[in-house]
C-alpha positions in Angstrom: -71.3 -136.9 145.4 -67.9 -136.5 143.8 -65.2 -135.1 146.0 -63.3 -132.1 144.8 -59.5 -132.5 144.7 -57.7 -130.2 147.1 -55.4 -127.6 145.6 -52.2 -129.1 144.4 -53.7 -132.6 144.5 -54.1 -132.9 140.8 -50.4 -132.2 140.1 -49.3 -134.5 142.9 -51.6 -137.2 141.6 -50.3 -136.9 138.1 -46.7 -137.1 139.3 -47.6 -140.2 141.3 -49.4 -141.8 138.3 -46.4 -141.0 136.1 -44.1 -142.7 138.5 -46.4 -145.8 138.5 -46.6 -145.9 134.8 -42.9 -145.4 134.5 -42.4 -148.7 136.2 -44.8 -150.7 134.0 -42.9 -153.3 131.9 -39.5 -151.9 132.6 -36.7 -154.2 131.7 -39.1 -156.7 130.4 -37.8 -160.2 130.0 -39.7 -162.6 127.8 -39.3 -165.5 130.2 -38.8 -165.4 134.0 -40.3 -166.8 137.2 -43.6 -165.4 138.4 -43.7 -163.5 141.7 -43.8 -165.9 144.6 -47.3 -164.8 145.7 -48.9 -164.6 142.2 -51.9 -166.8 141.5 -54.3 -167.4 138.6 -57.5 -165.4 138.3 -60.4 -165.4 135.8 -60.4 -162.4 133.5 -63.5 -160.1 134.2 -66.1 -159.7 131.5 -64.9 -156.2 130.8 -61.6 -157.6 129.6 -63.4 -158.7 126.4 -64.2 -155.1 125.6 -60.6 -153.9 126.5 -59.1 -156.7 124.3 -61.3 -155.5 121.4 -60.2 -151.9 121.9 -56.6 -152.9 121.9 -57.0 -155.2 118.9 -58.7 -152.4 117.0 -56.1 -149.7 117.6 -53.1 -152.0 117.0 -54.5 -153.9 114.0 -53.4 -157.1 115.6 -55.6 -160.1 116.2 -55.6 -162.9 118.8 -57.6 -164.8 121.3 -58.2 -163.4 124.8 -58.8 -167.0 126.0 -55.2 -167.9 125.1 -53.9 -165.5 127.8 -53.2 -166.8 131.3 -54.0 -164.2 134.0 -52.1 -163.9 137.3 -52.5 -161.4 140.1 -50.1 -160.4 142.9 -52.5 -159.9 145.8 -52.6 -157.0 148.2 -50.3 -154.6 146.3 -50.5 -151.9 143.7 -46.8 -152.3 142.7 -44.3 -155.1 142.9 -40.6 -155.7 142.2 -39.5 -157.3 138.9 -36.0 -157.5 137.6 -34.9 -154.6 139.8 -37.7 -152.3 138.9 -41.1 -151.5 140.5 -44.0 -152.4 138.1 -47.7 -152.8 138.2 -47.8 -155.5 135.6 -46.0 -157.4 132.9 -46.5 -159.8 130.0 -44.4 -163.0 129.6 -44.0 -164.9 126.3 -43.6 -168.0 128.4 -47.1 -169.4 128.4 -48.6 -166.1 127.2 -49.0 -164.9 130.8 -50.1 -161.4 132.0 -49.3 -160.7 135.6 -50.9 -157.7 137.4 -50.7 -156.1 140.8 -54.1 -156.4 142.5 -54.4 -152.6 142.4 -54.1 -152.7 138.6 -56.8 -155.3 137.8 -59.4 -152.6 137.1 -57.0 -150.1 135.5 -58.0 -150.3 131.8 -54.9 -148.4 130.5 -52.5 -150.7 132.3 -54.3 -153.9 131.4 -54.6 -152.9 127.7 -50.8 -152.1 127.7 -50.1 -155.7 128.6 -52.8 -156.9 126.2 -50.9 -155.0 123.4 -47.8 -157.0 124.3 -49.8 -160.2 124.1 -51.4 -159.3 120.8 -48.1 -158.4 119.2 -46.3 -161.4 120.9 -43.5 -159.0 121.5 -42.0 -157.5 124.7 -40.7 -154.3 123.0 -42.3 -150.9 123.4 -42.4 -149.8 119.7 -43.3 -146.2 118.9 -45.7 -147.3 116.2 -47.8 -149.5 118.4 -47.7 -147.8 121.8 -47.7 -144.1 120.8 -48.8 -143.7 117.1 -51.5 -146.4 117.0 -52.7 -147.0 120.5 -51.6 -143.8 122.4 -54.5 -142.8 124.6 -55.9 -146.4 124.6 -53.0 -148.0 126.4 -50.7 -146.4 129.1 -47.3 -145.3 127.8 -45.6 -143.0 130.2 -42.0 -142.1 131.0 -40.1 -145.4 130.6 -42.4 -146.6 127.7 -41.9 -143.4 125.8 -38.1 -143.4 126.5 -37.9 -146.9 125.1 -40.1 -146.0 122.1 -37.8 -143.1 121.5 -38.6 -139.5 120.8 -40.8 -138.5 117.9 -39.3 -137.8 114.5 -39.4 -134.2 113.3 -42.7 -133.4 111.8 -42.4 -132.5 108.2 -41.6 -128.8 107.7 -44.0 -128.7 104.7 -47.1 -129.7 106.8 -49.2 -126.8 108.0 -49.2 -126.1 111.7 -52.7 -125.6 113.2 -54.0 -125.0 116.8 -56.1 -127.5 118.7 -59.1 -125.3 117.9 -58.9 -126.5 114.3 -59.9 -130.0 115.4 -63.4 -131.5 116.0 -63.6 -132.6 119.6 -66.3 -134.9 121.0 -66.9 -137.0 124.1 -68.9 -140.2 124.5 -69.8 -142.5 127.4 -69.7 -146.3 126.7 -71.8 -148.2 127.3 -74.7 -145.8 126.9 -76.3 -147.3 130.0 -73.5 -147.4 132.5 -74.1 -150.1 135.1 -74.8 -152.9 132.6 -74.0 -156.2 134.2 -72.1 -157.3 131.1 -69.5 -154.7 131.9 -69.0 -155.5 135.6 -70.1 -152.0 136.5 -67.3 -150.6 134.3 -67.8 -147.8 131.8 -65.5 -145.5 129.8 -65.4 -141.9 128.8 -63.9 -141.6 125.3 -62.5 -138.3 124.0 -62.1 -138.2 120.3 -60.3 -135.6 118.1 -60.8 -135.5 114.4 -58.9 -133.6 111.7 -61.6 -132.2 109.4 -59.0 -131.2 106.7 -58.3 -133.1 103.6 -54.6 -132.8 104.2 -52.3 -133.9 106.9 -51.7 -131.3 109.6 -49.5 -130.8 112.7 -51.4 -129.8 115.8 -49.3 -127.5 118.0 -50.3 -127.9 121.7 -49.5 -124.7 123.6 -47.3 -124.5 126.7 -44.7 -127.2 125.9 -41.3 -126.5 127.4 -38.3 -128.8 127.6 -38.9 -131.2 130.4 -42.6 -130.2 130.9 -45.2 -132.0 128.8 -48.3 -130.0 127.9 -51.7 -131.7 128.3 -53.3 -133.4 125.2 -56.5 -135.3 125.8 -58.4 -134.5 129.0 -61.8 -134.6 130.7 -63.8 -132.8 133.3 -66.6 -134.7 135.1 -69.1 -133.3 137.5 -72.3 -134.1 139.4 -73.3 -130.5 139.3 -71.8 -129.6 142.6 -68.3 -130.9 142.6 -66.1 -132.7 140.1 -62.8 -134.3 139.0 -60.6 -133.7 136.1 -57.6 -135.4 134.5 -55.4 -134.9 131.5 -52.9 -137.0 129.5 -49.6 -135.3 128.8 -48.7 -134.8 125.1 -46.0 -137.1 123.7 -42.6 -135.8 123.1 -42.5 -132.3 121.6 -46.1 -131.2 121.9 -46.6 -131.6 118.1 -49.1 -134.2 117.0 -49.5 -135.2 113.3 -53.0 -136.0 112.1 -53.6 -137.5 108.7 -56.5 -136.4 106.4 -59.7 -137.0 108.3 -57.8 -138.9 110.9 -59.5 -139.4 114.4 -57.5 -140.1 117.5 -59.0 -140.9 120.9 -58.2 -141.4 124.5 -60.2 -143.8 126.7 -60.6 -143.1 130.4 -62.0 -146.0 132.4 -64.3 -145.8 135.4 -66.2 -148.1 137.7 -69.4 -147.7 139.6 -69.4 -148.2 143.4 -71.7 -147.4 146.3 -69.3 -144.8 147.5 -66.5 -142.5 146.1 -63.2 -144.4 146.2 -61.0 -142.3 144.0 -60.9 -140.5 140.6 -62.1 -143.5 138.6 -64.6 -145.0 141.0 -67.9 -143.2 141.3 -71.2 -143.6 143.1 -74.6 -143.8 141.2 -76.0 -140.4 140.2 -76.4 -137.9 137.5 -73.3 -136.5 135.8 -72.0 -134.3 133.1 -68.7 -134.7 131.3 -66.8 -132.8 128.7 -63.8 -133.8 126.7 -60.8 -131.6 125.9 -57.7 -131.5 123.7 -55.1 -128.9 124.5 -57.0 -125.8 125.6 -60.2 -126.7 123.6 -63.3 -128.4 125.0 -66.2 -130.4 123.5 -69.8 -129.7 124.3 -70.8 -131.4 127.6 -72.6 -134.7 127.7 -75.0 -135.8 130.5 -75.4 -139.4 131.7 -76.8 -141.3 134.7 -75.0 -144.0 136.7 -77.4 -146.6 138.0 -76.3 -149.6 140.1 
């Protein structure tokens, strides 16, 4: 059974998540001491899939085995260089350090993987927003560092989200596969069917308030949960001819409900959204 979020909980949760992501990788130094309590851990099997996703979106290649993984136990956030973070990458020894609470957070882990693949501590707009937005976390501080979007070409046609082809998929197709450590992902994809570049205008954007872009709604038939990613910058998103963009939402199977991204076995239905538009629903079964 999936618990329904109480009124106002979604907004509060989004604000809390934004605050967490805002701290990720702030003031990143390429070489500095590890937190005193940090210790090595073995990367879970699902990290191979997450590494492949990050490599695909970024176009960068590298070996997951070359990364040294460290965890700061018992916390979801920790102090680093005067900021609260949930993880960071260090060039010194190609290390990724994660708060224990972030080990299963695919978007956060892939954010640090992107740094490791690029061998670069910077948050570049091309990598973190244009290429891998929706696959890696990039909220607040990351967007600030990556800078605001350039003005979309005035000659490009403006179209609504309803002009896009929206689909949703569950990966793997048999959630619960031991090769994924009980992890699975809901991927929302948005394709531009036109032969020309277009600018998608997402409604509701106001200065200081970012409108939703990719989203999902998941239900067991009785109750459900939903989540949306805020659109970057101005609420305008440029799609090339036939271009597909996607957002990956990670989940894990558990014997009991432990939050938005940890679900018990059962039958579910999910639909993916973009702006105010929704895909057809897709049914799947979680078996443990």
